[in-house]
SERO-4910 file (N, C-alpha, C, O; in steps of 0.05 Angstrom, whole numbers):
BEGIN
 pado doro    nc1    nc2    nc3   cac1   cac2   cac3    cc1    cc2    cc3    oc1    oc2    oc3
  Met    A  -1087   -217   -248  -1060   -215   -251  -1052   -219   -277  -1057   -236   -294
  Ala    A  -1032   -186   -278  -1023   -195   -322  -1003   -198   -316   -994   -193   -293
  Ile    A   -990   -210   -337   -963   -218   -339   -947   -201   -346   -945   -188   -367
  Gly    A   -930   -202   -322   -898   -180   -323   -910   -165   -298   -893   -149   -289
  Glu    A   -932   -167   -286   -943   -147   -261   -925   -153   -235   -922   -133   -221
  Leu    A   -914   -175   -227   -892   -185   -198   -863   -167   -212   -847   -155   -196
  Ser    A   -859   -168   -240   -824   -160   -241   -824   -131   -252   -806   -116   -260
  Gly    A   -856   -129   -249   -858    -96   -258   -849    -80   -287   -840    -58   -293
  Leu    A   -855   -106   -300   -857   -102   -326   -881    -83   -339   -905    -87   -333
  Glu    A   -872    -64   -355   -895    -49   -372   -910    -60   -399   -899    -62   -421
  Leu    A   -930    -66   -395   -956    -84   -409   -954    -70   -437   -962    -47   -439
  Gly    A   -939    -87   -468   -941    -68   -491   -961    -91   -502   -977   -106   -492
  Gln    A   -949    -82   -535   -964   -100   -560   -971   -125   -546   -959   -135   -527
  Ala    A  -1002   -138   -563   -985   -168   -569   -977   -169   -599   -983   -159   -620
  Thr    A   -963   -183   -592   -935   -194   -621   -950   -202   -640   -932   -206   -656
  Arg    A   -969   -207   -651   -993   -207   -678   -986   -167   -684   -968   -159   -698
  Asp    A   -994   -158   -677   -998   -134   -671   -970   -111   -682   -970    -89   -693
  Ala    A   -952   -128   -672   -927   -105   -680   -915   -131   -701   -894   -126   -713
  Phe    A   -929   -156   -705   -918   -152   -740   -936   -149   -756   -935   -155   -780
  Gly    A   -951   -142   -747   -966   -131   -767   -954    -95   -784   -953    -87   -807
  Glu    A   -948    -87   -765   -930    -61   -761   -905    -67   -778   -906    -55   -800
  Ala    A   -886    -80   -774   -870    -89   -789   -867    -94   -800   -846    -87   -810
  Leu    A   -883   -110   -813   -888   -123   -844   -901    -99   -861   -899    -98   -885
  Lys    A   -911    -84   -851   -927    -55   -863   -899    -43   -874   -893    -41   -897
  Glu    A   -886    -38   -854   -861    -19   -852   -844    -23   -878   -840     -9   -898
  Leu    A   -834    -51   -869   -814    -69   -884   -824    -71   -912   -806    -72   -929
  Gly    A   -840    -72   -919   -858    -78   -945   -839    -54   -970   -827    -61   -991
  Ala    A   -841    -31   -961   -819    -21   -985   -798    -21   -987   -791    -12  -1009
  Ser    A   -779    -29   -972   -760    -38   -963   -743    -71   -975   -720    -79   -977
  Tyr    A   -773    -83   -983   -784   -116   -992   -795   -111  -1013   -818   -120  -1014
  Pro    A   -785    -98  -1035   -808   -100  -1053   -817   -125  -1068   -840   -125  -1078
  Asn    A   -793   -155  -1071   -804   -185  -1083   -829   -196  -1051   -840   -218  -1053
  Val    A   -832   -186  -1037   -856   -203  -1020   -875   -200  -1022   -882   -179  -1032
  Val    A   -890   -214  -1016   -915   -215  -1027   -934   -229  -1005   -920   -245   -992
  Val    A   -959   -228   -998   -970   -241   -982  -1000   -253   -979  -1022   -241   -982
  Val    A   -997   -271   -975  -1022   -289   -985  -1047   -298   -952  -1039   -306   -930
  Asp    A  -1075   -292   -960  -1077   -290   -925  -1105   -311   -932  -1116   -310   -954
  Gly    A  -1118   -338   -904  -1139   -338   -902  -1158   -327   -895  -1169   -339   -877
  Asp    A  -1173   -297   -906  -1190   -280   -897  -1202   -280   -871  -1225   -282   -864
  Val    A  -1173   -276   -854  -1168   -269   -832  -1146   -243   -835  -1136   -234   -814
  Gly    A  -1140   -235   -855  -1129   -208   -844  -1117   -186   -821  -1095   -180   -812
  Asn    A  -1150   -176   -814  -1149   -165   -795  -1147   -187   -764  -1149   -177   -742
  Ser    A  -1145   -202   -766  -1139   -213   -751  -1106   -220   -738  -1095   -219   -716
  Thr    A  -1099   -228   -766  -1074   -237   -774  -1057   -208   -768  -1034   -211   -759
  Arg    A  -1063   -191   -771  -1052   -163   -771  -1041   -160   -802  -1022   -145   -802
  Thr    A  -1049   -175   -837  -1028   -170   -857  -1040   -146   -870  -1027   -132   -886
  Glu    A  -1068   -138   -863  -1092   -121   -867  -1081   -101   -872  -1095    -90   -889
  Pro    A  -1056    -83   -867  -1049    -53   -868  -1023    -65   -885  -1014    -45   -896
  Phe    A  -1009    -85   -891   -989    -94   -913  -1016    -90   -937  -1014    -71   -951
  Ala    A  -1037   -105   -940  -1052   -102   -957  -1064    -81   -978  -1069    -80  -1002
  Leu    A  -1067    -60   -951  -1076    -38   -950  -1061    -15   -972  -1069      2   -988
  Glu    A  -1028    -29   -959  -1011     -1   -968   -999    -13   -993   -989      4  -1009
  Tyr    A   -999    -44  -1002   -990    -56  -1026  -1016    -75  -1043  -1010    -97  -1053
  Pro    A  -1036    -68  -1043  -1055    -92  -1057  -1055   -111  -1078  -1072   -129  -1083
  Asp    A  -1025   -103  -1092  -1024   -115  -1117   -998   -134  -1100   -987   -132  -1121
  Arg    A   -988   -143  -1090   -978   -155  -1078   -984   -164  -1056   -968   -167  -1038
  Ser    A  -1018   -172  -1054  -1029   -177  -1027  -1057   -201  -1042  -1074   -192  -1058
  Phe    A  -1057   -223  -1036  -1077   -236  -1040  -1100   -259  -1021  -1091   -278  -1007
  Asn    A  -1125   -254  -1023  -1137   -256  -1001  -1146   -279  -1011  -1167   -274  -1023
  Val    A  -1137   -314  -1013  -1158   -333  -1013  -1188   -346  -1005  -1205   -361  -1014
  Gly    A  -1181   -330   -979  -1203   -347   -974  -1208   -365   -957  -1185   -373   -950
  Ile    A  -1225   -376   -944  -1225   -391   -918  -1220   -422   -929  -1238   -439   -927
  Ala    A  -1188   -429   -943  -1188   -456   -959  -1153   -446   -949  -1141   -429   -962
  Glu    A  -1138   -461   -923  -1119   -449   -918  -1096   -475   -937  -1074   -467   -943
  Ser    A  -1104   -501   -944  -1082   -518   -965  -1080   -507   -982  -1059   -508   -994
  Asn    A  -1104   -487   -994  -1098   -469  -1014  -1085   -449  -1023  -1078   -442  -1046
  Met    A  -1083   -438   -997  -1081   -407   -987  -1043   -424   -990  -1031   -415  -1010
  Val    A  -1028   -442   -974  -1008   -451   -971   -992   -464  -1000   -968   -461  -1002
  Ser    A  -1007   -477  -1019  -1002   -470  -1047   -996   -450  -1063   -976   -447  -1077
  Val    A  -1018   -434  -1060  -1011   -407  -1073   -984   -405  -1068   -966   -408  -1085
  Ala    A   -978   -398  -1036   -957   -386  -1022   -935   -395  -1026   -915   -380  -1023
  Gly    A   -930   -426  -1037   -912   -437  -1048   -903   -434  -1071   -879   -427  -1075
  Gly    A   -931   -441  -1098   -921   -425  -1124   -926   -395  -1129   -937   -390  -1150
  Leu    A   -921   -380  -1117   -912   -353  -1118   -884   -356  -1109   -870   -342  -1124
  Ala    A   -869   -368  -1092   -850   -371  -1089   -838   -381  -1103   -822   -366  -1114
  Ala    A   -836   -407  -1110   -824   -414  -1131   -817   -400  -1158   -797   -405  -1172
  Ser    A   -839   -380  -1164   -835   -362  -1180   -811   -345  -1175   -800   -333  -1194
  Gly    A   -803   -344  -1149   -785   -326  -1145   -793   -300  -1122   -779   -281  -1116
  Lys    A   -816   -306  -1112   -818   -289  -1093   -825   -289  -1067   -841   -305  -1059
  Thr    A   -814   -270  -1051   -820   -284  -1014   -844   -282  -1009   -855   -260  -1009
  Ser    A   -860   -312  -1001   -884   -307   -996   -883   -301   -967   -861   -305   -956
  Val    A   -907   -292   -950   -911   -283   -926   -937   -307   -923   -949   -307   -944
  Val    A   -945   -320   -910   -975   -334   -920   -979   -336   -886   -960   -339   -870
  Ala    A  -1009   -332   -878  -1008   -324   -854  -1043   -331   -854  -1059   -328   -872
  Ser    A  -1046   -343   -824  -1070   -355   -823  -1068   -355   -779  -1049   -347   -765
  Phe    A  -1092   -366   -769  -1091   -372   -742  -1070   -395   -748  -1072   -406   -770
  Ala    A  -1052   -402   -732  -1042   -419   -718  -1045   -448   -722  -1028   -460   -735
  Ala    A  -1064   -459   -712  -1088   -482   -705  -1101   -491   -746  -1102   -515   -753
  Phe    A  -1108   -471   -765  -1113   -466   -781  -1079   -467   -798  -1073   -485   -813
  Leu    A  -1066   -450   -794  -1046   -459   -821  -1029   -496   -813  -1023   -513   -830
  Leu    A  -1026   -498   -781  -1007   -521   -788  -1030   -545   -786  -1024   -569   -791
  Cys    A  -1047   -540   -781  -1067   -568   -776  -1071   -571   -804  -1059   -587   -818
  Asn    A  -1089   -553   -812  -1110   -553   -837  -1082   -560   -861  -1092   -568   -882
  Ala    A  -1061   -558   -861  -1050   -548   -881  -1023   -555   -875  -1004   -541   -882
  Tyr    A  -1021   -580   -861   -994   -589   -848   -986   -601   -881   -971   -589   -896
  Asp    A   -998   -626   -886   -990   -627   -927   -975   -612   -947   -956   -618   -960
  Gln    A   -993   -586   -944   -992   -570   -962   -961   -559   -957   -944   -550   -972
  Ile    A   -962   -562   -936   -931   -543   -929   -910   -565   -924   -886   -558   -924
  Arg    A   -915   -587   -921   -891   -608   -917   -885   -615   -950   -864   -626   -953
  Met    A   -901   -612   -973   -899   -621   -999   -891   -593  -1014   -875   -592  -1033
  Ser    A   -903   -573  -1005   -903   -549  -1024   -889   -529  -1016   -887   -508  -1029
  Val    A   -873   -533   -984   -856   -510   -978   -827   -520   -960   -806   -508   -955
  Ala    A   -837   -545   -956   -811   -551   -934   -793   -572   -954   -769   -572   -958
  Phe    A   -819   -595   -970   -802   -607   -988   -778   -593  -1012   -754   -599  -1017
  Pro    A   -794   -576  -1023   -779   -561  -1039   -764   -534  -1016   -769   -510  -1020
  Gly    A   -751   -542   -999   -750   -513   -989   -750   -484   -998   -733   -466   -997
  Leu    A   -777   -486  -1007   -788   -452  -1016   -778   -428   -993   -771   -432   -969
  Asn    A   -781   -404  -1009   -770   -386   -988   -801   -377   -973   -810   -354   -972
  Val    A   -811   -393   -965   -847   -381   -958   -841   -377   -928   -824   -390   -916
  Lys    A   -857   -356   -916   -859   -343   -890   -870   -351   -877   -862   -336   -859
  Leu    A   -893   -373   -861   -913   -379   -850   -917   -362   -818   -901   -359   -800
  Val    A   -940   -355   -822   -938   -338   -784   -968   -350   -785   -983   -352   -805
  Gly    A   -974   -358   -759   -993   -376   -740   -998   -355   -726   -978   -343   -721
  Ser    A  -1016   -346   -719  -1026   -316   -708  -1049   -337   -681  -1061   -358   -684
  His    A  -1047   -324   -666  -1074   -330   -642  -1058   -353   -641  -1068   -369   -656
  Ala    A  -1036   -364   -629  -1027   -392   -613  -1029   -395   -590  -1029   -378   -572
  Gly    A  -1032   -421   -589  -1038   -429   -555  -1060   -423   -539  -1077   -414   -554
  Ile    A  -1068   -424   -516  -1086   -425   -502  -1104   -395   -486  -1124   -391   -472
  Ser    A  -1078   -376   -499  -1087   -349   -485  -1102   -340   -513  -1107   -316   -509
  Ile    A  -1111   -345   -536  -1136   -334   -553  -1161   -341   -536  -1182   -334   -546
  Gly    A  -1162   -354   -513  -1188   -350   -501  -1215   -356   -506  -1222   -380   -508
  Glu    A  -1225   -346   -508  -1268   -342   -507  -1264   -365   -536  -1277   -386   -534
  Asp    A  -1246   -362   -559  -1245   -369   -586  -1244   -407   -581  -1254   -423   -597
  Gly    A  -1232   -413   -559  -1239   -449   -553  -1214   -462   -564  -1194   -452   -575
  Pro    A  -1219   -491   -556  -1195   -499   -569  -1201   -515   -597  -1185   -533   -600
  Ser    A  -1216   -515   -614  -1221   -511   -635  -1206   -490   -655  -1209   -487   -679
  Gln    A  -1186   -475   -633  -1183   -451   -654  -1147   -441   -634  -1129   -426   -640
  Met    A  -1152   -457   -614  -1114   -455   -605  -1096   -480   -617  -1096   -505   -617
  Gly    A  -1079   -455   -629  -1057   -477   -639  -1038   -484   -612  -1021   -468   -604
  Ile    A  -1044   -514   -598  -1017   -521   -575  -1001   -542   -588   -985   -555   -575
  Glu    A  -1003   -546   -612   -988   -570   -625   -964   -572   -650   -950   -591   -659
  Asp    A   -968   -529   -658   -963   -526   -683   -933   -530   -679   -924   -546   -695
  Val    A   -915   -519   -662   -887   -520   -656   -874   -541   -659   -853   -543   -672
  Gly    A   -884   -558   -648   -880   -602   -651   -883   -603   -691   -868   -616   -706
  Leu    A   -902   -591   -696   -915   -598   -717   -892   -582   -739   -889   -596   -759
  Ala    A   -874   -557   -741   -869   -544   -748   -839   -556   -749   -824   -559   -769
  Cys    A   -834   -561   -726   -801   -568   -719   -805   -606   -731   -786   -616   -743
  Ser    A   -821   -616   -728   -813   -631   -746   -803   -635   -782   -799   -657   -792
  Leu    A   -802   -619   -791   -807   -619   -817   -779   -611   -824   -767   -594   -810
  Pro    A   -769   -621   -844   -737   -609   -838   -729   -588   -865   -733   -590   -890
  Gly    A   -718   -570   -851   -719   -543   -858   -724   -523   -854   -716   -501   -861
  Leu    A   -745   -531   -836   -756   -512   -832   -750   -487   -804   -761   -495   -784
  Ser    A   -740   -469   -800   -751   -460   -772   -763   -442   -761   -776   -424   -772
  Val    A   -758   -445   -733   -787   -440   -717   -783   -434   -695   -776   -446   -675
  Ile    A   -791   -398   -704   -789   -374   -672   -814   -380   -668   -833   -389   -681
  Val    A   -807   -364   -625   -831   -359   -617   -830   -339   -611   -843   -339   -590
  Pro    A   -820   -310   -615   -826   -286   -601   -840   -270   -576   -864   -268   -572
  Ser    A   -824   -260   -563   -835   -259   -529   -851   -235   -527   -870   -233   -511
  Asp    A   -841   -211   -549   -857   -186   -536   -854   -169   -578   -849   -176   -601
  Ala    A   -860   -146   -563   -859   -135   -586   -827   -129   -606   -822   -131   -630
  Ala    A   -814   -123   -586   -781   -116   -600   -772   -138   -607   -751   -137   -621
  Thr    A   -780   -160   -603   -769   -189   -611   -784   -202   -639   -780   -224   -650
  Thr    A   -805   -177   -647   -825   -195   -664   -817   -184   -685   -807   -194   -705
  Lys    A   -821   -157   -679   -801   -132   -709   -781   -145   -719   -778   -146   -743
  Ala    A   -760   -157   -699   -730   -149   -706   -742   -188   -725   -735   -197   -747
  Ala    A   -760   -200   -704   -761   -234   -719   -768   -230   -752   -760   -245   -769
  Thr    A   -782   -211   -755   -806   -209   -783   -780   -195   -797   -783   -199   -821
  Lys    A   -761   -182   -793   -741   -175   -811   -721   -204   -815   -709   -213   -834
  Ala    A   -724   -210   -799   -701   -230   -800   -712   -261   -809   -697   -278   -818
  Met    A   -733   -262   -805   -747   -285   -831   -749   -282   -862   -742   -298   -879
  Leu    A   -760   -254   -866   -751   -239   -898   -713   -250   -907   -702   -263   -924
  Asp    A   -706   -237   -886   -667   -244   -899   -663   -268   -893   -640   -276   -896
  Cys    A   -685   -289   -882   -680   -314   -883   -678   -332   -910   -699   -341   -919
  Gln    A   -653   -337   -925   -662   -361   -949   -678   -381   -935   -667   -392   -916
  Gly    A   -712   -390   -943   -725   -414   -940   -742   -418   -925   -759   -407   -940
  Pro    A   -750   -421   -914   -781   -437   -899   -777   -434   -874   -758   -444   -863
  Val    A   -797   -416   -861   -790   -406   -838   -824   -406   -818   -844   -396   -828
  Tyr    A   -824   -415   -798   -850   -414   -784   -844   -390   -754   -824   -390   -740
  Leu    A   -868   -373   -754   -865   -346   -738   -894   -352   -725   -915   -354   -738
  Arg    A   -892   -354   -699   -908   -362   -686   -928   -336   -663   -913   -328   -646
  Leu    A   -946   -327   -661   -951   -296   -647   -979   -306   -634   -993   -326   -634
  Gly    A   -980   -292   -628  -1010   -295   -594  -1024   -271   -603  -1018   -256   -621
  Arg    A  -1047   -270   -583  -1068   -257   -588  -1065   -234   -560  -1068   -210   -562
  Pro    A  -1061   -245   -541  -1061   -216   -518  -1036   -207   -520  -1016   -217   -531
  Asn    A  -1041   -178   -503  -1023   -161   -501  -1001   -173   -481  -1008   -187   -462
  Val    A   -973   -166   -484   -950   -185   -474   -932   -162   -466   -936   -140   -477
  Pro    A   -908   -164   -445   -894   -149   -427   -877   -142   -443   -873   -157   -462
  Val    A   -861   -116   -440   -847   -104   -449   -818   -114   -444   -804   -101   -428
  Ile    A   -808   -135   -454   -788   -145   -442   -757   -136   -457   -738   -133   -442
  His    A   -755   -132   -480   -735   -128   -499   -733   -100   -513   -750    -94   -529
  Ala    A   -710    -80   -505   -711    -42   -514   -713    -55   -552   -707    -74   -566
  Asp    A   -723    -31   -554   -733    -29   -588   -704    -36   -606   -703    -48   -628
  Asp    A   -685    -27   -592   -666    -40   -621   -646    -68   -607   -621    -69   -605
  Cys    A   -659    -80   -602   -645   -114   -580   -634   -111   -607   -641    -99   -627
  Glu    A   -606   -129   -600   -595   -147   -628   -627   -181   -630   -641   -195   -615
  Phe    A   -625   -179   -647   -640   -213   -660   -624   -221   -670   -604   -207   -676
  Glu    A   -627   -248   -675   -616   -273   -693   -623   -297   -686   -624   -308   -664
  Ile    A   -631   -306   -712   -643   -328   -710   -627   -350   -704   -605   -354   -716
  Gly    A   -639   -371   -683   -609   -388   -677   -597   -383   -655   -582   -400   -645
  Lys    A   -602   -349   -638   -588   -339   -610   -613   -327   -601   -628   -311   -610
  Ser    A   -611   -346   -567   -627   -335   -548   -613   -314   -541   -591   -309   -551
  Ile    A   -632   -292   -515   -627   -273   -502   -629   -280   -478   -650   -285   -466
  Glu    A   -600   -280   -468   -603   -289   -435   -618   -255   -420   -607   -235   -427
  Val    A   -638   -254   -404   -652   -231   -394   -654   -226   -374   -661   -203   -368
  Arg    A   -647   -247   -353   -627   -247   -328   -613   -266   -314   -615   -290   -309
  Glu    A   -599   -251   -311   -579   -269   -293   -584   -288   -265   -603   -286   -249
  Gly    A   -567   -304   -264   -577   -327   -243   -551   -353   -241   -535   -359   -259
  Asp    A   -552   -365   -208   -531   -382   -214   -545   -406   -204   -539   -430   -208
  Asp    A   -558   -400   -193   -576   -429   -184   -596   -453   -200   -603   -476   -194
  Ala    A   -601   -439   -219   -623   -451   -230   -628   -435   -266   -620   -412   -268
  Thr    A   -635   -442   -278   -647   -432   -308   -663   -432   -318   -659   -452   -333
  Ile    A   -688   -422   -324   -715   -426   -341   -704   -410   -365   -693   -388   -365
  Ile    A   -710   -429   -386   -715   -426   -410   -745   -435   -422   -760   -455   -422
  Ala    A   -744   -403   -433   -777   -398   -443   -780   -389   -470   -759   -385   -482
  Asn    A   -795   -386   -481   -810   -366   -505   -832   -360   -498   -841   -366   -476
  Gly    A   -844   -345   -519   -872   -335   -525   -879   -318   -493   -859   -311   -480
  Leu    A   -894   -315   -487   -909   -296   -461   -899   -318   -440   -894   -310   -417
  Met    A   -898   -335   -444   -877   -344   -419   -847   -337   -414   -830   -349   -400
  Val    A   -845   -321   -423   -823   -305   -413   -825   -288   -392   -811   -292   -372
  Gly    A   -848   -262   -394   -864   -257   -378   -863   -269   -346   -854   -261   -324
  Met    A   -875   -288   -354   -883   -304   -327   -859   -317   -329   -873   -334   -340
  Ala    A   -828   -329   -329   -817   -323   -322   -792   -309   -304   -783   -319   -283
  Leu    A   -785   -287   -316   -785   -267   -303   -805   -259   -271   -797   -251   -249
  Asp    A   -826   -264   -277   -846   -263   -248   -837   -270   -232   -831   -259   -210
  Ala    A   -833   -303   -243   -830   -323   -229   -793   -326   -208   -787   -340   -189
  Ala    A   -781   -309   -222   -749   -310   -218   -744   -285   -188   -732   -286   -166
  Lys    A   -764   -261   -202   -765   -243   -171   -777   -263   -148   -764   -268   -127
  Leu    A   -805   -276   -152   -819   -291   -128   -790   -297   -119   -777   -282   -103
  Leu    A   -776   -327   -131   -755   -347   -116   -723   -325   -110   -706   -331    -93
  Ala    A   -720   -299   -129   -706   -288   -112   -707   -274    -85   -687   -267    -72
  Asp    A   -738   -270    -77   -737   -260    -38   -747   -288    -28   -760   -285     -8
  Glu    A   -745   -310    -35   -744   -332    -25   -706   -335    -28   -699   -355    -15
  Gly    A   -685   -324    -38   -668   -330    -34   -654   -348    -49   -636   -360    -37
  Leu    A   -657   -355    -76   -652   -365   -101   -647   -352   -127   -666   -345   -140
  Ser    A   -624   -349   -137   -609   -341   -158   -621   -350   -175   -614   -374   -178
  Val    A   -640   -341   -191   -652   -355   -222   -650   -339   -246   -660   -317   -249
  Arg    A   -627   -357   -272   -627   -341   -297   -652   -354   -309   -664   -375   -304
  Val    A   -655   -332   -328   -678   -331   -353   -658   -331   -371   -637   -319   -368
  Ile    A   -663   -345   -391   -665   -343   -433   -694   -345   -444   -711   -362   -441
  Asp    A   -692   -324   -456   -710   -313   -478   -704   -343   -503   -687   -338   -520
  Met    A   -717   -368   -503   -708   -384   -527   -729   -374   -552   -747   -387   -559
  His    A   -723   -352   -561   -745   -352   -585   -739   -367   -605   -758   -374   -618
  Thr    A   -711   -379   -614   -719   -398   -633   -723   -422   -614   -717   -425   -591
  Val    A   -733   -438   -634   -746   -476   -621   -725   -480   -642   -706   -491   -630
  Lys    A   -716   -473   -680   -701   -486   -690   -692   -478   -711   -701   -472   -732
  Pro    A   -677   -480   -705   -654   -484   -705   -647   -475   -671   -646   -452   -664
  Ile    A   -644   -494   -655   -645   -490   -627   -614   -469   -616   -596   -470   -634
  Asp    A   -608   -454   -596   -594   -452   -582   -577   -474   -564   -583   -476   -541
  Glu    A   -562   -485   -573   -545   -501   -565   -524   -489   -547   -523   -498   -524
  Asp    A   -514   -477   -550   -490   -464   -531   -499   -452   -502   -489   -454   -479
  Ala    A   -528   -435   -514   -534   -427   -486   -547   -450   -460   -551   -444   -437
  Ile    A   -552   -472   -473   -564   -498   -458   -540   -504   -449   -538   -506   -424
  Val    A   -528   -506   -459   -501   -527   -445   -494   -505   -428   -511   -508   -410
  Lys    A   -479   -482   -420   -476   -458   -414   -489   -461   -387   -481   -467   -365
  Ala    A   -517   -453   -399   -532   -452   -367   -535   -476   -347   -540   -475   -323
  Ala    A   -531   -503   -367   -533   -530   -351   -510   -530   -337   -513   -536   -313
  Lys    A   -488   -524   -344   -457   -522   -336   -456   -503   -311   -448   -510   -288
  Glu    A   -468   -476   -319   -461   -467   -302   -483   -456   -274   -482   -437   -259
  Thr    A   -505   -483   -279   -520   -470   -257   -542   -499   -250   -557   -501   -231
  Gly    A   -539   -519   -271   -537   -547   -256   -570   -544   -255   -580   -558   -237
  Ala    A   -590   -528   -269   -611   -540   -271   -625   -536   -285   -613   -516   -293
  Leu    A   -652   -537   -306   -663   -521   -322   -685   -533   -318   -688   -556   -312
  Ile    A   -707   -512   -320   -739   -509   -326   -743   -498   -349   -731   -477   -356
  Val    A   -764   -511   -366   -763   -501   -390   -798   -493   -384   -810   -508   -369
  Ala    A   -811   -473   -393   -834   -469   -393   -843   -445   -421   -835   -422   -427
  Glu    A   -868   -467   -436   -872   -458   -459   -911   -457   -461   -921   -469   -442
  Glu    A   -931   -443   -481   -941   -449   -487   -960   -462   -493   -983   -453   -494
  His    A   -952   -490   -501   -955   -515   -524   -956   -541   -509   -947   -541   -486
  Leu    A   -967   -564   -519   -965   -583   -507   -929   -594   -494   -908   -582   -496
  Ala    A   -933   -606   -489   -911   -631   -470   -890   -639   -497   -866   -634   -501
  His    A   -910   -651   -512   -892   -669   -531   -883   -652   -554   -903   -643   -566
  Gly    A   -861   -644   -565   -856   -639   -591   -847   -606   -602   -841   -595   -623
  Gly    A   -850   -597   -571   -837   -569   -568   -810   -563   -544   -793   -574   -530
  Leu    A   -818   -541   -550   -785   -530   -529   -770   -550   -515   -749   -561   -521
  Gly    A   -790   -552   -488   -785   -576   -476   -768   -590   -485   -745   -595   -478
  Ser    A   -792   -602   -511   -773   -625   -516   -753   -620   -530   -733   -633   -525
  Val    A   -751   -605   -547   -719   -599   -557   -699   -595   -534   -682   -612   -536
  Val    A   -696   -581   -517   -674   -578   -501   -669   -599   -484   -647   -606   -477
  Ala    A   -695   -612   -474   -684   -651   -462   -674   -664   -482   -671   -687   -475
  Thr    A   -665   -661   -514   -651   -677   -526   -629   -657   -524   -626   -665   -501
  Val    A   -614   -641   -526   -595   -627   -525   -591   -634   -498   -581   -656   -500
  Val    A   -593   -628   -468   -586   -640   -454   -572   -667   -451   -550   -671   -441
  Ser    A   -584   -679   -457   -595   -714   -454   -573   -718   -468   -570   -743   -468
  Arg    A   -554   -709   -479   -528   -709   -507   -512   -691   -494   -496   -682   -511
  Thr    A   -508   -679   -469   -477   -659   -478   -482   -651   -438   -461   -654   -425
  Val    A   -497   -645   -429   -495   -643   -399   -524   -651   -376   -538   -636   -363
  Pro    A   -523   -683   -380   -551   -678   -374   -557   -672   -340   -546   -686   -323
  Val    A   -573   -652   -334   -575   -637   -313   -616   -642   -296   -637   -648   -308
  Pro    A   -613   -640   -276   -640   -642   -271   -651   -618   -293   -642   -598   -303
  Met    A   -683   -636   -296   -701   -612   -312   -730   -618   -296   -734   -640   -288
  Ser    A   -753   -595   -292   -783   -599   -297   -790   -573   -318   -780   -553   -327
  Tyr    A   -812   -585   -320   -823   -569   -350   -856   -552   -338   -868   -561   -319
  Val    A   -864   -530   -353   -888   -524   -348   -906   -515   -374   -910   -493   -383
  Asn    A   -913   -537   -380   -930   -525   -408   -963   -540   -404   -972   -539   -381
  Leu    A   -975   -549   -418  -1015   -556   -419  -1007   -590   -426  -1024   -608   -429
  Gly    A   -977   -595   -426   -991   -628   -419   -998   -640   -436   -991   -636   -460
  Asp    A  -1011   -658   -429  -1024   -680   -457  -1060   -679   -463  -1075   -699   -468
  Cys    A  -1067   -648   -461  -1094   -637   -455  -1098   -626   -473  -1080   -615   -484
  Phe    A  -1127   -626   -482  -1143   -599   -502  -1153   -577   -474  -1165   -584   -453
  Ala    A  -1145   -557   -480  -1160   -543   -466  -1189   -532   -464  -1206   -550   -467
  Glu    A  -1198   -507   -459  -1226   -504   -459  -1229   -470   -467  -1212   -452   -463
  Ser    A  -1259   -469   -480  -1259   -442   -476  -1264   -425   -447  -1277   -432   -427
  Gly    A  -1251   -401   -451  -1254   -382   -423  -1237   -355   -429  -1226   -352   -450
  Asp    A  -1235   -340   -412  -1221   -317   -415  -1190   -325   -411  -1180   -346   -402
  Ala    A  -1179   -304   -421  -1142   -320   -423  -1126   -324   -403  -1108   -340   -400
  Ala    A  -1137   -301   -383  -1120   -308   -352  -1134   -326   -332  -1126   -332   -309
  Gly    A  -1155   -334   -341  -1175   -358   -334  -1163   -377   -338  -1163   -396   -322
  Leu    A  -1148   -376   -367  -1142   -407   -377  -1121   -409   -375  -1114   -432   -381
  Leu    A  -1103   -395   -370  -1078   -398   -368  -1060   -412   -332  -1042   -427   -326
  Glu    A  -1083   -392   -317  -1094   -408   -285  -1093   -428   -287  -1073   -441   -280
  Lys    A  -1117   -442   -299  -1128   -464   -292  -1100   -482   -301  -1087   -488   -281
  Tyr    A  -1088   -492   -326  -1067   -498   -338  -1047   -496   -325  -1032   -506   -341
  Gly    A  -1036   -491   -310  -1017   -484   -289   -994   -464   -321   -973   -472   -329
  Leu    A  -1005   -445   -328   -982   -426   -343   -982   -400   -332   -987   -377   -339
  Thr    A   -974   -415   -308   -967   -382   -292   -939   -379   -270   -928   -400   -269
  Pro    A   -931   -365   -260   -902   -365   -246   -903   -373   -231   -884   -388   -233
  Ala    A   -917   -379   -198   -926   -391   -190   -915   -432   -201   -896   -446   -193
  Ala    A   -935   -439   -218   -924   -463   -236   -893   -458   -246   -877   -477   -248
  Ile    A   -888   -440   -248   -853   -441   -253   -845   -444   -230   -829   -463   -232
  Val    A   -846   -437   -212   -836   -430   -180   -832   -463   -170   -812   -473   -161
  Asp    A   -852   -471   -174   -856   -493   -166   -839   -516   -180   -826   -534   -169
  Ala    A   -841   -512   -204   -817   -529   -224   -790   -531   -216   -773   -548   -213
  Val    A   -793   -500   -214   -750   -496   -205   -753   -511   -171   -731   -520   -163
  Lys    A   -767   -512   -159   -766   -520   -128   -757   -562   -139   -743   -577   -127
  Lys    A   -771   -567   -163   -763   -595   -163   -736   -592   -169   -721   -607   -157
  Val    A   -732   -585   -176   -709   -594   -182   -669   -576   -171   -646   -574   -180
  Lys    A   -684   -567   -151   -665   -547   -137   -676   -544   -101   -664   -529    -86
***
C-alpha cells in the first residue's frame, strides 16, 4: 500500500527530486551559490545545477571529508556553499569536518543529505542515514530541516539559501504524497498543522507525515479526532506549536524515520517535559539497524506504518 493511500493523497515527487529542481531554478537568483558534491550528483540531484552552472559546481569525488572542507573554504571566502551526498556518507563520514569546518565557525554551508532513512530500500544499512538528525542536532548553531513533500522541499531549499549560517536538509529517495499546496507558507522553525483534531496530536516529519494522515483517517473512523502537525524543522523546534497541542489535545505521538535517540521524538520530549507534561508515545526505528529490502517491506517490518501510529495513539488515549 502506498503512503497516503488511505487518506486519498496524490503521490508526488521524491523530496530529492524537488530539491534538484528548486536548486537549479534558484541558481539564477542566487549567483553567490556554489555546489560541492561527492560524485553522486545524479542521485542527490545536484547534477541539473552543475550542467546549468558548471563554473559554480565542484565534484570532489568519493571523499566526503574533503568535500565538506572544500565547502567550508568556499563559504569562508564569501560563497554560499551547498554540499550534497547521501545522508549516511555526509553526516557519518564527514562529521568531524562538519563540526570544525562548518558548525564551529558558523559558516554559510548548506548540508544536503539525500537517501535518508530505511526507505532507500535495497541499498542496505551501510547507506541508510538513520542517526543523521541526531548528529546534526547535536552541533551548535546548525538548523535541521526534514520536509515532507515536494512543495515544502522547494520552499525549504529557498529558505536555507536565505538563512545565514549552517543548515542540514534531509531528503528521501521514494516518491511521497502531495501534502501541501505549491504556494504553501514555509518558515524555518515554524511547523504546519495539516489536520485539525482535539483528542490527540501526531507530530511527524518526512514521509511519516503521510503515514500520520493515514492513521488519523483510520482513527476518525473509530471516533477519535487527531491533529497532525508537520514538524519540518527539528532545530530550531516550534515550541509554541508543541505546547499548544499538548494543552489542547492532552496527548502527543511523535513519528519519524529515524532512531529513537536524538531525533524529533527526543527534541519534542525535551520541550514537553519542561512545559506541559502529557502522555507521549513514539513511532520510530527504536535502537537497531535495518537490512536490505524493498522500501515498503522495510517500513512494514520496522513499524513505520499508519497501523503502528494508530497503536501508538491508543497507548496514550
